[in-house]
N, C-alpha and C positions, 0 to 999 in steps of 0.2 A: 454373445460377448460375455466373458468371465469378468466379474467385478470383485476385486479383492477387498478384504475388510482389515482395517488397521485399528486394533483395539486401543492403541495409544494415541489416536488422533485427538480425542477429547482432551486428554491431558496436555498434549502439546499446545493446542490452541488456548487452553486455560491459562497457560503462563503468560500469554499476551494480552490478558485482560477479560477474557470471557469467563464469567464467575457463576452463571446461572443456567447453564445448559441442562443440568440435572432436574430443574424444577419445571421445565417446559413439558406440557402434556399434550402438545399438538392440538390445541383447540381451534386454532385458525384465527383468532381475533387479530393477530398482528397482520395476517394477510388481508383481512377484511378492511383494516384501516390504512394499509399502505397504498399510496397512489400508484406505485409501480406494479402492483399485483393485478393480474387480469387473466381471464380465461383459465387455462390449465396451469398457469404459472403461479405457484403459491409462494410469493415473495413476502417476507424473508423466511417463511416456514420451511421451505425446501432446504435452505442452508442449515438450519437447525437439525433437520432430519439427517443430512449427510454427516454432520458432526456426531449425532447421537449414535448413528449406525457405523461410524468409522469408515465412510466411503471416501477415502482420501483421493483416489484417482478421479472420481466424479467432481470433487471439490476443486482439484487442480485444473480441470477443464472448464469449470463453470465461470462465466463473466459476471455472474449475478452479484458477488460481494462488491465489485467495483462500481456497481450502479447505485448503491445506497448512498443518499446524500445526507443521512443522519438528521432527518427532520424530527424524529423522536415520537411520532404518532403511535408507532407499535409499542413503545414503552408505556404510554399513557393508558392504552387499552388492554394490557396484559392482566388477566385476573390473578396471576400468580406473582405479580410484581417483578417479573423477569425484565431484563433489559436487552431486547433483541438487537437494537441499534448498536449498543456496545459490543455485543457478540459479533455483528457484522465488521465493526471496526477492528476487533481482535482477529477476526478471520483474515482481513486484509493485511494486517501486520504479519501474521503467520505466512500467507501467501508470498509476501515480499521476501521473507527469508528463504522460501523455497526457490524463488527465481533468482536470488542473489548469489552468484557463483563465488563471490569473495568471502562470504560468511560475516561480513561486516554489519549488515542489517541486524542480524540476530543478536550480535554483541551490543549494538547500540539500543535495541529494544529491551534487552533483558539485563543489561549491566549498567547501573548508575555511574560506576567508575569510568566505563568506556565512554558514556555520553558526556559526562563532565570533562573527561580528558580530551575528547575531540573538540569540544567548544573551546577549551583552554588553548590547545595547539592552534586552532584557527585564529583565536583572538591574538595570541602571541605573534603569529605569522603576519597578521595585518599590521600590528603595532611595529614590528620590525620593518616591514616594507615601507610604511609611512615615514619611520625614523631614518632609514638609510637612503631612500631613493626619491624623497619629495623635493620639489623645487621651492621657489620662494613662496612664503605664505603672505597672501595679500588680504588685507581686511578692509580696505577703504572702497573697494569695488568688486564686482563679480568677475573673476577671471578663471574660468573653468580648466583651461589647459595649462595653467602655470603650476598648480600644486604637484601634478605628476606628469612627466613627459608623455606625450601621446604615443611615442614608440613603445614605451614600457606597458602601457595600457593595452596596446594591440598585441604585443607579445604574450601578456597575461591572458588575453582572450583566446589566442591560438593554443596556448598550453592547456587551458581549461577545456577547450573544445576537443583537444586530443585525448585528454584523460577521460572525459564523459563518453566519447565516442568508443574508447576501449572497453569501458564498463559495460556499455549498452550493446555493443556489436559482437564482443567476444563469444557469447553464447551462441550466436547465429552461425559462427564459423567453426566452433569447436566440434570435434568428431562425434561426440555423444549428444551434444545439445543439452538443454535442461529438461524439457518435458516435450517429447515429440508427439504431442496431441494435436489434432486439427482444431486448434483454438479458433482460427478465423472462420472456419466453416461452422463451428458450433455457435459462435457469437452472431455471425451474419444471419443465421436462421432462428435466433432466439426471439420469443414473443416480446420481450422487454425492448430488444433492439428495434423491432418493428414499430413498437409503441412510440419510442423515442423519435424515430425517424419521421413519424407521422405528425409530430408536434409542431 
């Protein structure tokens, strides 16, 4: 199987918060301290290697970045004072943008204006909904269903479910898909997956 090398992978992930990949010397201390590292799986060292070598295809297929729970043990034991845990977080952010067909995730991660703007629009929408559609405000007792009509809440739930379903299911039914890798097969046979199932 041919493995392509993307020389810009390091720079791409760096934008999402990985600042120390160049000082990693592959000593293995992070893998020795990580509770998810076992056998031939060098966690999180393997992801560092993918990033350093530009192995984009392997990184896209790997479930490993999603398994890191940011305990920070690897950061403490690194002799070069790198932050592997933060690199794993940055890798997850980058992966999210790769799987997001709308392009919104990348804008939210890399643009403060987009992030603040989205929060402002959401806050304004909630304020408008409360201002225009609320029922009587009761302060002397608890009355959950009086502030907003139950029908409006149910309609809002259905609209939200439809929007989220569209975002999540569209790539599955699109002609090209996102990344046609055998992610499930790879994940199912991964040593970490077996390790977690046995816990």
